[in-house]
Residue, then its C-alpha position, 0 to 999 in steps of 0.5 A: m500500500i502506498p502512503p498518503l502524499f505528504a505523510c511524514s513519519d518525522p514530526a520535524q519534517a511535518g513542521q518544516y512543511r507546515r512552515r514552508h506552506q505558511e510562508r508561501k501563503l503569506q507571500m501570496l496574500t501580501f502580493w494580493r494586498d499590494g496589488l489591491e492597494r495599488q488599485l485603490a490608490a489609482l481609484n482614489a486619484s481618479i476620484s479626487t481628479l474628477q471631484r476637482q474637475m467638477q468643482d472647477s466646472a461649477e465655479s466657471 
C-alpha cells in the first residue's frame, strides 16, 4: 500500500512543511494586498481628479 502524499513519519519534517506552506501563503496574500492597494490608490486619484474637475466646472 502506498502512503498518503505528504505523510511524514518525522514530526520535524511535518513542521518544516507546515512552515514552508505558511510562508508561501503569506507571500501570496501580501502580493494580493499590494496589488489591491495599488488599485485603490489609482481609484482614489481618479476620484479626487474628477471631484476637482467638477468643482472647477461649477465655479466657471
